C-alpha positions in Angstrom: -54.9 124.5 -23.0 -57.4 122.8 -25.7 -54.5 121.2 -26.6 -53.8 119.9 -22.8 -57.0 119.0 -22.4 -57.7 117.2 -25.5 -54.1 114.9 -24.9 -55.9 114.2 -21.3 -58.9 112.9 -23.2 -57.0 110.7 -25.4 -54.7 109.1 -22.5 -57.7 107.9 -21.2 -59.2 106.6 -24.1 -62.1 109.3 -25.0 -61.2 111.4 -28.1 -58.5 110.1 -30.5 -55.0 112.1 -30.2 -54.4 114.6 -32.4 -52.6 114.3 -35.7 -49.1 114.5 -34.8 -49.3 113.8 -31.0 -48.1 110.3 -29.6 -49.7 108.8 -27.0 -48.4 106.2 -24.3 -48.5 102.5 -25.4 -50.0 100.4 -22.8 -46.6 98.4 -21.0 -47.5 94.9 -19.8 -49.5 94.2 -16.9 -47.5 94.3 -13.2 -46.3 91.0 -12.3 -48.9 88.5 -10.0 -47.5 88.1 -6.6 -47.2 85.2 -5.2 -47.9 85.2 -1.3 -49.7 82.3 -0.4 -48.9 81.1 3.3 -46.6 78.5 4.4 -47.8 75.1 3.7 -47.2 71.7 5.6 -44.6 70.5 3.0 -42.7 73.6 2.4 -39.4 72.1 3.9 -38.9 68.8 1.4 -40.7 71.2 -1.4 -38.1 74.4 -1.0 -35.2 71.3 -0.6 -36.4 69.8 -3.9 -36.8 73.3 -5.9 -33.5 74.0 -4.2 -34.3 76.9 -2.3 -33.6 78.2 1.5 -34.8 75.3 3.3 -36.0 77.1 6.4 -39.5 76.3 6.5 -41.0 79.8 5.8 -42.7 81.0 2.9 -40.9 83.8 1.0 -42.7 85.4 -2.4 -39.7 83.5 -4.3 -40.7 80.4 -2.8 -44.4 80.5 -3.8 -43.5 81.3 -7.4 -41.0 78.5 -7.4 -43.3 76.0 -5.9 -46.6 77.6 -8.2 -44.4 77.1 -11.5 -43.7 73.1 -10.8 -47.5 73.2 -10.1 -48.7 74.7 -13.6 -45.3 72.0 -14.8 -47.5 69.3 -13.4 -51.1 70.4 -14.1 -52.0 70.8 -10.4 -54.6 73.1 -9.6 -54.9 75.4 -8.0 -51.2 76.1 -8.6 -51.4 79.0 -5.8 -48.0 78.2 -4.8 -49.5 76.8 -1.5 -47.3 73.4 0.1 -49.9 71.2 -0.2 -50.5 67.1 0.3 -51.3 66.9 -3.8 -47.9 69.1 -4.6 -45.8 67.0 -2.3 -47.4 63.6 -3.7 -46.5 64.5 -6.9 -43.0 66.2 -6.5 -42.1 62.6 -4.7 -43.7 61.0 -7.7 -41.9 63.0 -10.3 -38.3 63.1 -8.3 -38.5 59.2 -8.6 -39.0 58.9 -12.1 -35.3 58.5 -13.0 -35.1 55.7 -11.0 -37.8 54.3 -8.3 -36.2 51.5 -8.0 -32.9 52.7 -6.7 -32.7 51.1 -3.3 -33.7 47.7 -4.9 -36.4 46.8 -2.7 -38.9 45.8 -5.1 -37.8 42.3 -6.8 -36.9 42.7 -10.3 -38.5 39.7 -12.6 -38.5 38.6 -16.0 -42.2 39.4 -16.2 -44.5 42.6 -14.8 -44.2 43.4 -11.5 -46.4 46.4 -10.1 -44.5 47.9 -7.5 -46.8 49.5 -4.5 -44.1 51.3 -1.8 -46.4 51.7 0.7 -43.6 54.4 2.8 -43.9 56.7 -0.6 -47.4 56.0 -1.2 -46.1 55.3 -5.2 -46.8 52.7 -7.9 -45.0 52.0 -10.6 -44.2 49.1 -12.9 -41.2 47.0 -13.7 -39.8 44.1 -16.2 -36.7 43.1 -14.5 -34.3 46.9 -14.2 -36.6 48.4 -17.0 -39.3 50.7 -15.5 -42.3 50.4 -17.8 -45.0 52.1 -16.1 -43.6 55.5 -14.7 -44.4 56.2 -10.9 -47.6 57.6 -9.6 -49.0 58.7 -6.7 -51.1 56.5 -4.8 -53.4 56.7 -1.3 -53.2 53.3 0.5 -55.5 52.0 3.4 -55.9 54.2 6.7 -54.8 52.9 10.1 -56.4 49.6 10.8 -57.3 49.2 7.2 -53.7 48.9 6.0 -53.1 47.6 2.8 -51.8 44.3 2.6 -48.4 43.5 1.9 -46.4 41.1 0.1 -46.8 38.9 -3.1 -50.0 39.1 -4.7 -51.5 38.3 -7.8 -54.5 40.7 -9.6 -57.4 37.4 -9.9 -60.0 39.9 -11.0 -60.6 43.4 -12.9 -64.0 45.0 -13.5 -63.8 48.1 -15.2 -67.0 50.2 -14.1 -67.5 48.0 -10.6 -69.0 49.2 -8.0 -68.5 48.8 -4.3 -70.6 46.3 -2.7 -69.4 47.4 1.1 -69.1 51.2 1.1 -72.1 52.4 -0.1 -71.9 51.9 -3.7 -69.1 53.8 -4.0 -67.6 53.9 -7.7 -64.0 52.0 -8.0 -63.7 52.2 -11.5 -60.4 50.2 -13.6 -60.6 48.1 -10.7 -58.0 45.1 -10.3 -58.4 43.1 -7.4 -55.4 41.4 -5.9 -56.2 40.6 -2.2 -59.8 39.9 -1.1 -61.7 43.7 -1.3 -58.4 45.0 -2.0 -57.9 46.3 -5.6 -56.0 48.7 -7.7 -58.8 51.7 -8.9 -59.6 55.3 -9.5 -60.8 57.5 -7.2 -63.3 59.7 -9.4 -63.0 62.6 -6.4 -59.7 64.1 -4.7 -56.8 61.1 -4.6 -55.4 63.2 -1.5 -58.7 64.0 0.3 -58.6 62.3 3.3 -56.4 60.2 6.0 -56.6 56.8 3.5 -59.0 54.2 1.7 -60.1 51.1 3.5 -57.0 48.8 2.2 -57.6 49.9 -1.7 -54.8 51.5 -3.8 -56.2 54.2 -5.2 -55.2 56.0 -8.2 -56.3 59.3 -9.8 -58.4 58.2 -12.9 -56.1 59.0 -15.8 -53.6 56.5 -13.9 -55.5 54.0 -13.1 -56.9 53.9 -16.9 -53.3 53.6 -18.0 -52.9 51.2 -15.6 -56.0 49.2 -16.9 -54.6 48.5 -20.4 -51.4 47.7 -19.6 -52.1 45.0 -16.6 -54.0 41.1 -17.0 -55.7 38.5 -14.9 -52.6 37.1 -12.8 -49.9 40.0 -13.3 -47.7 40.0 -9.7 -47.8 43.1 -7.5 -45.3 43.3 -4.8 -46.4 45.6 -2.0 -43.5 46.9 1.0 -43.9 49.4 3.8 -45.6 51.0 6.0 -48.0 54.5 5.8 -47.2 57.3 7.5 -49.3 57.6 10.0 -50.2 53.8 10.6 -49.5 51.8 12.6 -46.6 48.7 11.4 
């Protein structure tokens, strides 16, 4: 009886096991169950991840989305198909050939391509992409980003808005009136859109600042989803 009692205490970590007595080795923790609910971008994420496209979250869908989020450093990586996950997926999907449709003109010089429909920006020289596509946030309804050929005419790395309550606009590169390419310190995907600027994540805005210069060309086209033509 004493041996049984000591073994019980040993298994609880209260006393050392008796000499010559085998103790169980703790196994790996149980796999974390992914149970996040269906997100607004469930179907496109299912399609991209080659899951059954039914628009209904399953534990397997959740795990696949969470793996994607972790690979792209999206936080929280909880398996929920939200806007930031969808926009990031769109950029990743476009990496192989963002200008597959041929809409952004090819030139012998740098052209910053701004696709309002897909909410993507990249830079190309002729057919070579020199800045991979990244997600952006452009003008909201009635304050749409202006389309067509544009050119950077002024840059200010630490710009602060004189119109919108001293809002920070780091890495600003102005191309049309008060509209600029610039970083957004807060969540890029918070809210329905900018006041016309092309917002980027801070790291993307900093990298673009290092690449571009005054007089660089931009070509902007399309319609941001949710805005008027």
